[in-house]
KEVEXTI-572056 format. One record per residue: x, z, y of N, C-alpha, C, O in turn; residue in three letters. Coordinates in steps of 0.1 Angstrom, whole numbers, padded with zeros to 4 digits, always signed. Example, Ala and Ser with C-alpha at 12.3 -4.5 7.8 and 13.67 -1.06 7.14 Angstrom:
residues 2
+0132+0078-0057+0123+0078-0045+0132+0078-0033+0142+0085-0033ALA+0128+0071-0022+0137+0071-0011+0129+0079+0000+0134+0080+0011SER
END
This chain:
residues 185
+0478+0198+0298+0467+0205+0288+0474+0211+0277+0483+0206+0269UNK+0470+0224+0276+0477+0234+0265+0474+0227+0250+0468+0217+0249UNK+0478+0233+0242+0471+0229+0229+0460+0234+0224+0452+0229+0216UNK+0460+0246+0230+0444+0253+0229+0434+0247+0232+0424+0244+0225UNK+0437+0243+0245+0424+0237+0250+0422+0221+0246+0410+0217+0246UNK+0431+0215+0243+0434+0202+0234+0424+0203+0222+0415+0195+0219UNK+0426+0216+0214+0421+0219+0200+0406+0221+0203+0398+0216+0195UNK+0402+0228+0215+0388+0234+0215+0381+0218+0219+0371+0214+0213UNK+0387+0211+0229+0379+0199+0232+0376+0190+0220+0366+0183+0220UNK+0386+0191+0210+0386+0181+0196+0374+0189+0191+0363+0184+0192UNK+0375+0201+0187+0360+0208+0180+0349+0207+0187+0339+0205+0181UNK+0348+0207+0203+0334+0202+0208+0329+0188+0203+0318+0186+0200UNK+0340+0179+0204+0336+0163+0201+0334+0165+0186+0326+0156+0182UNK+0337+0171+0178+0336+0169+0163+0323+0176+0163+0315+0170+0156UNK+0320+0187+0169+0306+0194+0169+0295+0186+0173+0285+0184+0166UNK+0297+0181+0185+0290+0170+0192+0285+0158+0182+0273+0154+0179UNK+0297+0153+0176+0292+0140+0166+0283+0147+0153+0274+0140+0148UNK+0287+0160+0149+0282+0163+0138+0267+0163+0140+0260+0158+0131UNK+0262+0169+0150+0251+0174+0157+0242+0159+0162+0230+0159+0165UNK+0249+0148+0163+0242+0137+0165+0240+0131+0151+0228+0129+0148UNK+0250+0130+0142+0246+0125+0131+0236+0132+0121+0230+0126+0113UNK+0234+0149+0123+0224+0156+0118+0211+0149+0124+0203+0144+0116UNK+0209+0148+0139+0195+0142+0143+0192+0128+0138+0180+0125+0136UNK+0201+0121+0138+0199+0106+0132+0195+0108+0118+0186+0101+0114UNK+0200+0116+0110+0196+0120+0096+0182+0126+0095+0173+0124+0086UNK+0181+0134+0104+0165+0140+0105+0155+0130+0109+0145+0129+0102UNK+0157+0124+0120+0147+0110+0124+0144+0102+0114+0133+0099+0112UNK+0157+0097+0104+0154+0089+0096+0149+0094+0083+0144+0086+0074UNK+0149+0106+0082+0141+0115+0069+0126+0115+0075+0117+0111+0068UNK+0125+0118+0083+0110+0119+0090+0103+0108+0090+0092+0108+0086UNK+0109+0095+0095+0103+0082+0096+0100+0078+0080+0089+0073+0078UNK+0110+0080+0071+0109+0077+0059+0094+0088+0049+0086+0085+0041UNK+0096+0098+0055+0086+0110+0047+0072+0106+0052+0063+0105+0044UNK+0070+0103+0067+0059+0104+0074+0054+0090+0079+0042+0087+0077UNK+0062+0083+0085+0056+0068+0091+0057+0059+0083+0046+0053+0080UNK+0069+0056+0078+0068+0042+0069+0078+0041+0056+0082+0052+0051UNK+0081+0032+0051+0089+0033+0042+0088+0017+0035+0077+0011+0036UNK+0100+0011+0029+0100+0000+0023+0096-0001+0009+0098+0007+0000UNK+0092-0012+0008+0084-0012-0008+0087-0025-0013+0087-0034-0005UNK+0089-0028-0028+0092-0044-0032+0082-0045-0041+0079-0035-0048UNK+0075-0056-0042+0065-0060-0049+0072-0066-0062+0081-0073-0064UNK+0062-0057-0074+0069-0061-0084+0056-0065-0095+0047-0056-0098UNK+0055-0077-0099+0045-0084-0108+0039-0096-0099+0044-0101-0089UNK+0028-0099-0105+0021-0108-0098+0005-0109-0095-0002-0119-0092UNK+0001-0094-0097-0015-0093-0092-0019-0091-0078-0029-0087-0074UNK-0008-0096-0069-0015-0101-0057-0009-0115-0050-0008-0118-0038UNK-0006-0122-0061-0004-0135-0060-0017-0142-0053-0027-0139-0059UNK-0020-0150-0044-0011-0157-0038-0007-0151-0022-0003-0158-0013UNK-0009-0139-0023-0007-0133-0008+0007-0129-0011+0017-0135-0006UNK+0009-0119-0020+0022-0112-0021+0029-0118-0035+0022-0121-0045UNK+0046-0119-0035+0049-0124-0050+0059-0114-0054+0064-0107-0045UNK+0061-0114-0062+0068-0106-0072+0083-0107-0063+0087-0118-0060UNK+0090-0097-0060+0104-0095-0053+0104-0096-0039+0114-0095-0032UNK+0092-0098-0034+0094-0095-0017+0091-0079-0014+0085-0070-0021UNK+0096-0080-0004+0102-0066+0003+0090-0064+0017+0088-0072+0026UNK+0085-0052+0016+0073-0050+0025+0075-0036+0032+0081-0027+0027UNK+0070-0036+0044+0071-0027+0054+0058-0018+0051+0047-0025+0051UNK+0057-0004+0047+0045+0002+0044+0042+0011+0056+0052+0017+0060UNK+0033+0013+0061+0027+0022+0073+0021+0031+0066+0011+0029+0060UNK+0029+0043+0066+0022+0057+0057+0018+0066+0072+0016+0078+0070UNK+0017+0062+0082+0012+0069+0092-0003+0065+0095-0012+0073+0100UNK-0006+0054+0092-0019+0050+0097-0034+0057+0092-0045+0059+0098UNK-0031+0060+0079-0043+0068+0071-0041+0083+0074-0049+0092+0071UNK-0030+0084+0080-0034+0099+0085-0046+0100+0096-0056+0108+0095UNK-0044+0092+0108-0052+0091+0118-0065+0085+0116-0076+0089+0121UNK-0064+0075+0106-0079+0068+0102-0080+0064+0088-0073+0070+0080UNK-0088+0057+0084-0094+0053+0073-0090+0040+0066-0086+0033+0075UNK-0088+0036+0056-0086+0023+0051-0097+0017+0053-0108+0022+0052UNK-0095+0001+0059-0105-0007+0062-0107-0019+0050-0098-0022+0042UNK-0119-0024+0051-0118-0036+0038-0109-0047+0042-0108-0051+0053UNK-0102-0053+0030-0091-0060+0029-0078-0055+0035-0068-0062+0036UNK-0077-0043+0038-0062-0037+0039-0056-0036+0025-0063-0035+0015UNK-0040-0038+0024-0037-0040+0013-0029-0026+0013-0021-0022+0021UNK-0032-0021+0002-0027-0005+0001-0019-0003-0012-0019-0010-0022UNK-0013+0007-0010-0002+0010-0020-0007+0026-0025-0011+0033-0017UNK-0007+0029-0038-0010+0042-0044-0006+0040-0057-0005+0029-0063UNK-0001+0054-0063+0006+0055-0077-0004+0055-0087-0015+0058-0085UNK+0002+0051-0096-0007+0049-0110-0008+0062-0116+0002+0070-0116UNK-0018+0065-0121-0023+0082-0126-0015+0083-0137-0010+0094-0140UNK-0012+0073-0145-0009+0072-0158+0003+0069-0164+0006+0068-0176UNK+0014+0068-0149+0027+0067-0155+0034+0069-0143+0033+0063-0133UNK+0041+0077-0144+0053+0082-0136+0062+0073-0128+0070+0065-0133UNK+0062+0076-0113+0070+0067-0108+0065+0053-0107+0074+0044-0106UNK+0052+0048-0108+0046+0035-0109+0035+0036-0098+0026+0044-0098UNK+0039+0026-0089+0029+0024-0080+0022+0011-0078+0028+0001-0081UNK+0008+0009-0073+0001-0004-0072+0000-0005-0059+0000+0003-0049UNK-0002-0019-0061-0005-0026-0044-0016-0035-0048-0016-0043-0058UNK-0026-0032-0039-0037-0039-0044-0046-0039-0026-0042-0035-0016UNK-0059-0046-0029-0065-0050-0016-0078-0040-0018-0083-0038-0030UNK-0083-0036-0005-0095-0027-0008-0103-0037-0003-0101-0045+0006UNK-0115-0035-0014-0126-0044-0013-0139-0035-0012-0148-0041-0005UNK-0143-0023-0015-0154-0016-0017-0150-0004-0006-0138-0002-0005UNK-0158+0002+0001-0156+0014+0009-0161+0026+0005-0166+0026-0007UNK-0160+0037+0012-0170+0049+0003-0184+0048+0004-0187+0044+0015UNK-0192+0050-0002-0207+0050-0003-0213+0034-0007-0225+0031-0008UNK-0204+0026-0007-0207+0013-0010-0211+0010-0025-0207+0018-0033UNK-0218+0001-0030-0219-0004-0046-0214-0014-0048-0220-0024-0042UNK-0203-0016-0054-0196-0028-0058-0200-0035-0073-0200-0029-0084UNK-0205-0050-0073-0208-0058-0086-0204-0069-0085-0204-0074-0074UNK-0199-0076-0098-0193-0090-0099-0204-0096-0107-0210-0089-0116UNK-0208-0106-0105-0219-0112-0114-0214-0119-0122-0202-0119-0121UNK-0219-0127-0131-0213-0137-0144-0208-0149-0135-0204-0159-0141UNK-0207-0150-0122-0202-0164-0118-0189-0159-0110-0182-0168-0103UNK-0185-0148-0110-0173-0141-0106-0177-0135-0093-0171-0124-0091UNK-0188-0139-0083-0189-0134-0069-0190-0120-0068-0197-0114-0075UNK-0184-0115-0060-0185-0100-0059-0196-0099-0045-0197-0107-0036UNK-0204-0088-0049-0213-0082-0039-0212-0069-0034-0208-0060-0042UNK-0213-0066-0024-0212-0051-0017-0227-0048-0012-0232-0056-0004UNK-0233-0038-0017-0246-0033-0016-0259-0044-0017-0269-0046-0010UNK-0255-0051-0028-0261-0062-0030-0260-0075-0019-0271-0080-0016UNK-0251-0079-0014-0247-0087-0003-0233-0093-0006-0223-0085-0006UNK-0233-0106-0009-0224-0114-0013-0213-0112-0001-0214-0113+0011UNK-0201-0109-0010-0186-0104+0001-0181-0120+0004-0177-0128-0004UNK-0182-0121+0019-0174-0131+0022-0157-0130+0024-0150-0128+0034UNK-0153-0133+0014-0139-0133+0014-0130-0147+0009-0136-0157+0007UNK-0118-0146+0009-0113-0158+0009-0097-0156+0003-0088-0164+0004UNK-0095-0141-0002-0083-0138-0007-0079-0139-0021-0068-0137-0024UNK-0090-0141-0030-0091-0141-0046-0082-0155-0049-0084-0165-0042UNK-0076-0155-0058-0067-0167-0061-0078-0173-0069-0078-0186-0069UNK-0086-0169-0075-0094-0179-0085-0107-0171-0086-0109-0160-0081UNK-0117-0178-0092-0130-0173-0097-0128-0162-0106-0121-0165-0116UNK-0133-0150-0106-0133-0142-0116-0141-0145-0128-0154-0146-0128UNK-0133-0145-0138-0137-0150-0151-0149-0139-0157-0148-0127-0155UNK-0159-0144-0163-0167-0130-0170-0162-0120-0177-0165-0108-0175UNK-0156-0124-0185-0145-0115-0192-0136-0101-0184-0132-0090-0189UNK-0135-0105-0173-0125-0098-0163-0134-0092-0151-0131-0090-0139UNK-0145-0090-0155-0155-0085-0144-0154-0067-0146-0157-0061-0136UNK-0148-0061-0158-0149-0047-0160-0159-0039-0157-0170-0041-0161UNK-0156-0031-0153-0166-0020-0148-0177-0025-0140-0189-0021-0140UNK-0173-0035-0132-0183-0040-0121-0190-0051-0124-0195-0058-0115UNK-0190-0054-0140-0199-0057-0143-0213-0051-0142-0224-0057-0146UNK-0212-0040-0139-0226-0033-0138-0223-0025-0124-0212-0025-0120UNK-0233-0020-0116-0228-0016-0104-0218-0002-0102-0218+0009-0109UNK-0211-0004-0094-0202+0006-0094-0204+0016-0082-0204+0009-0072UNK-0204+0024-0080-0207+0035-0069-0195+0038-0064-0187+0043-0073UNK-0190+0037-0052-0179+0041-0045-0180+0055-0038-0187+0056-0028UNK-0173+0065-0044-0177+0080-0041-0169+0080-0027-0160+0073-0024UNK-0176+0090-0020-0170+0097-0008-0156+0100-0006-0151+0110-0011UNK-0149+0092+0000-0131+0093+0003-0124+0087-0009-0113+0090-0013UNK-0134+0076-0013-0128+0068-0024-0129+0050-0020-0138+0046-0013UNK-0120+0041-0025-0120+0031-0023-0119+0021-0037-0112+0024-0046UNK-0127+0009-0036-0125+0000-0048-0115-0010-0043-0116-0017-0033UNK-0107-0012-0051-0095-0022-0050-0092-0027-0061-0092-0023-0072UNK-0088-0043-0055-0087-0053-0065-0073-0060-0060-0069-0060-0048UNK-0067-0067-0071-0055-0075-0068-0061-0092-0064-0071-0097-0068UNK-0051-0098-0054-0056-0111-0053-0058-0119-0063-0067-0127-0066UNK-0046-0117-0070-0050-0126-0085-0059-0119-0094-0054-0112-0103UNK-0072-0121-0093-0084-0116-0099-0084-0118-0115-0092-0112-0123UNK-0078-0123-0118-0078-0126-0137-0064-0119-0140-0061-0118-0152UNK-0055-0114-0130-0043-0108-0137-0039-0097-0131-0028-0094-0128UNK-0049-0090-0130-0048-0075-0121-0054-0066-0123-0066-0068-0123UNK-0051-0054-0127-0052-0042-0132-0057-0033-0123-0049-0025-0118UNK-0069-0033-0119-0074-0025-0106-0086-0016-0110-0087-0012-0121UNK-0094-0014-0099-0106-0005-0099-0117-0009-0108-0126-0001-0110UNK-0117-0020-0113-0124-0028-0122-0125-0017-0137-0134-0014-0145UNK-0113-0014-0136-0108-0009-0152-0105+0008-0151-0099+0014-0142UNK-0111+0015-0163-0112+0028-0162-0099+0036-0160-0098+0047-0156UNK-0090+0029-0163-0078+0035-0162-0073+0035-0150-0065+0043-0148UNK-0076+0027-0139-0075+0028-0125-0087+0034-0118-0085+0044-0111UNK-0098+0028-0119-0110+0032-0110-0110+0032-0097-0101+0027-0090UNK-0120+0039-0092-0121+0041-0077-0107+0048-0071-0103+0058-0077UNK-0101+0045-0062-0089+0051-0056-0094+0062-0045-0102+0059-0036UNK-0087+0077-0045-0090+0083-0035-0083+0083-0024-0071+0079-0025UNK-0087+0086-0012-0082+0085+0000-0069+0092+0000-0061+0085+0003UNK-0065+0102-0003-0057+0114-0004-0045+0109-0014-0034+0114-0013UNK-0047+0100-0022-0035+0092-0027-0028+0082-0023-0016+0080-0026UNK-0035+0075-0016-0035+0064-0009-0019+0065-0001-0019+0072+0009UNK-0009+0061-0004+0000+0063+0005+0007+0055+0016+0016+0056+0024UNK-0005+0043+0015+0000+0035+0030-0005+0021+0031-0011+0016+0022UNK-0004+0016+0042-0006+0002+0044+0003-0008+0043+0013-0005+0049UNK+0004-0018+0037+0013-0028+0035+0011-0035+0052-0001-0038+0054UNK+0020-0039+0060+0018-0042+0071+0025-0057+0074+0019-0067+0077UNK+0038-0056+0072+0044-0071+0072+0057-0070+0060+0062-0060+0054UNK+0060-0084+0059+0072-0086+0051+0087-0085+0057+0091-0089+0068UNK+0094-0078+0049+0107-0078+0056+0116-0089+0050+0124-0095+0057UNK+0114-0092+0036+0122-0104+0027+0113-0109+0018+0105-0102+0012UNK+0113-0123+0016+0124-0129+0020+0120-0135+0035+0109-0135+0040UNK+0134-0140+0042+0130-0138+0056+0122-0153+0059+0118-0154+0071UNK+0119-0163+0049+0113-0175+0052+0099-0172+0051+0091-0182+0051UNK+0094-0159+0051+0080-0151+0048+0077-0142+0058+0066-0138+0060UNK+0088-0139+0065+0089-0129+0075+0077-0125+0084+0075-0134+0092UNK+0070-0115+0084+0060-0116+0093+0050-0105+0084+0053-0099+0074UNK+0036-0106+0093+0027-0094+0090+0021-0101+0075+0023-0113+0072UNK+0015-0093+0067+0009-0093+0056-0005-0091+0059-0011-0082+0064UNK-0010-0105+0054-0027-0107+0058-0035-0108+0041-0047-0109+0041UNK
END
């Protein structure tokens, strides 16, 4: 084999490897931009479901093709602080009315919400805007942390109802710690 043909073969191999790595990079970028991403819980607003430091996989594609459902755990940016994201549970859906009574019960359209995600009974001073009826607008969601007395969420005017178009995705499973690896419920 001549030097020229050997050099051409090496160049072909290098070009093929470069194309392969470019393809892998493009697929990874596509997945991270449109399909999913890793996210780390920071804080205690979702205790006893999620804990500070847990690593989650967020499905970013599911709300392109569908809408959030009640009790989904969603990620969205906090409007008043750059590069800050909240993770909360969907409680109220578009068109519904949310109310929290003095005993800490959550009502949706006047009916008691049957759920067991809340860490504790909501104290009267933590009912926030939901002390009165909160109407969830079209393509909006009322969200709350599971640590109901220690969560900045839709009950407060600086968060309010969350528009669908700002929801980044749904937390679907834990990546870490491995002792809790699996589906997020």
